[in-house]
C-alpha positions in Angstrom: -22.4 23.2 -42.4 -20.6 23.4 -45.7 -17.8 20.8 -46.3 -15.3 21.1 -49.2 -12.8 18.3 -49.9 -10.4 19.0 -52.7 -8.3 16.4 -54.3 -6.3 15.6 -57.3 -3.1 17.8 -56.9 0.2 16.7 -57.1 3.8 17.4 -59.1 3.6 17.5 -62.6 6.1 18.5 -65.3 5.6 21.9 -67.5 3.3 21.2 -70.4 1.5 18.3 -68.2 -2.2 17.9 -67.1 -3.9 17.4 -63.8 -7.4 17.1 -63.0 -8.7 18.6 -59.7 -11.9 17.3 -57.9 -14.1 18.9 -55.2 -16.6 17.2 -53.1 -19.3 19.4 -51.7 -21.5 18.5 -48.9 -24.0 20.4 -46.5 -26.0 22.6 -49.1 -28.3 22.2 -52.1 -25.4 22.0 -54.5 -27.3 22.1 -57.9 -28.5 25.8 -57.1 -25.0 27.3 -56.2 -22.6 28.9 -58.6 -19.2 27.4 -57.9 -15.5 28.4 -58.4 -12.1 27.2 -58.1 -9.5 29.7 -56.6 -5.7 29.5 -56.1 -3.2 31.0 -53.9 0.6 31.0 -55.0 3.1 31.5 -52.0 3.2 35.3 -51.0 0.2 36.2 -53.2 -3.5 36.6 -52.5 -6.1 33.9 -53.4 -7.5 34.5 -56.9 -10.5 32.9 -58.8 -9.3 31.3 -61.8 -12.5 29.4 -63.1 -16.3 29.7 -62.3 -19.4 28.0 -63.2 -23.1 28.6 -62.6 -26.0 26.5 -61.7 -26.8 26.6 -65.4 -23.3 25.6 -66.2 -22.0 28.9 -67.8 -18.4 29.2 -67.1 -15.9 31.9 -66.9 -12.0 31.9 -66.5 -9.1 34.2 -65.4 -7.2 35.4 -68.5 -4.2 33.5 -67.1 -5.7 30.3 -67.6 -8.1 30.6 -70.5 -7.8 28.0 -73.2 -6.3 25.7 -70.8 -8.6 25.1 -67.9 -12.0 23.7 -67.9 -14.3 23.9 -64.9 -17.2 21.3 -64.9 -19.8 20.1 -62.3 -21.7 17.0 -61.8 -24.8 17.9 -59.8 -25.6 14.0 -59.1 -22.4 13.8 -57.3 -22.3 17.2 -55.7 -18.6 17.5 -57.0 -17.0 20.3 -59.3 -13.8 19.6 -61.2 -10.8 21.4 -62.8 -9.2 20.1 -66.0 -5.7 21.8 -66.1 -3.8 21.3 -69.4 -0.5 23.0 -70.6 0.5 23.6 -66.9 3.3 26.0 -66.5 5.4 27.0 -63.3 3.3 30.0 -62.9 0.3 27.7 -62.0 2.0 26.4 -59.1 -0.3 27.0 -55.9 -2.7 25.6 -53.6 -6.0 25.1 -55.4 -9.3 25.6 -53.5 -13.1 25.3 -54.4 -15.8 27.3 -53.0 -18.7 29.1 -54.1 -18.2 32.0 -56.5 -18.0 35.1 -54.0 -19.7 37.3 -56.7 -23.0 35.2 -55.9 -22.4 35.4 -52.1 -20.2 34.9 -49.0 -17.7 32.3 -49.5 -17.9 29.3 -47.2 -15.1 28.1 -44.7 -12.3 27.0 -46.8 -11.2 23.4 -47.5 -7.7 22.3 -47.1 -7.2 22.8 -50.8 -4.9 20.7 -52.9 -1.4 21.5 -53.8 -0.4 21.9 -57.5 3.3 21.9 -58.1 4.6 22.4 -61.8 8.2 21.8 -62.1 11.0 19.8 -64.2 
């Protein structure tokens, strides 16, 4: 069974930075395309960044140039470096496989990111 454990969220001022981490277990991680998603209050969950097994990346237009996704196959982790945060980035952030490559696994608990002064 796949387990996803997200961490690193918190309260940050506009313009600040956070780094999110996701520990993945129960799969052969290195062969999987992974992604970070977010869900803001009252909105649908959306994919914000993805990374293939070959480390090709893609970003939603809303975060392009500010967020960077990376992975460490030795540690079975995926990361999201978020810079220049603004209020519109406030959401619960989740990692999972990229839905474009297969059915997503059961969601983890996510990590809350709140951008506020």
